Phi, psi and omega in degrees: 000275181218164173297141187286001177254003181270158185299313182298320179300313181299319179295310181299316180297316181294339179263010173086013178283122182275119184300314182296318178296317178301315181297322178296315176300316182299312181300322179288341184270348184290129178270101183287349179263002182293142178253013179284129175253136181080206182279145174286162176303322179295318179294321177299319178296316180297318178297317178297315180295321178299321176296319178295320179295318178300316178298318181292321185269329187240001179102154183305135178078013182294153174296135177273115180259173180297333178294324178290321176296320180295320176300313181296323179293315181296335180275354184242091185304332187267354181287153184302316181301317180292318178298322179293314179303317179294317181297328179284347183082022179297146179277091185299321180296321179293318179299313181298318180294318179295318179297318179298318178298316180299316181291325179291324179299325183282343183290000000 
């Protein structure tokens, strides 16, 4: 999933997301026949959105952290990470609320 010292990892872990289970879902979801090289259009959008979120919450030109990526992922119902979280039965509302608190503390 993520390095265990990053913000998104801590949030997901505190909300009961099981890393090993997530990895199993992820491995089963990989399309080994895909011919896409590099980032998918959806991933490019998420990265761009994460940059915008970082700028909005931490000021223009801010470092994009895993917390910003997680916000962008939670806002995109169709991305693989979000579909996996839902399939696992993760409490998306709890993750979003915890994430919001973390971002507000930094303001």
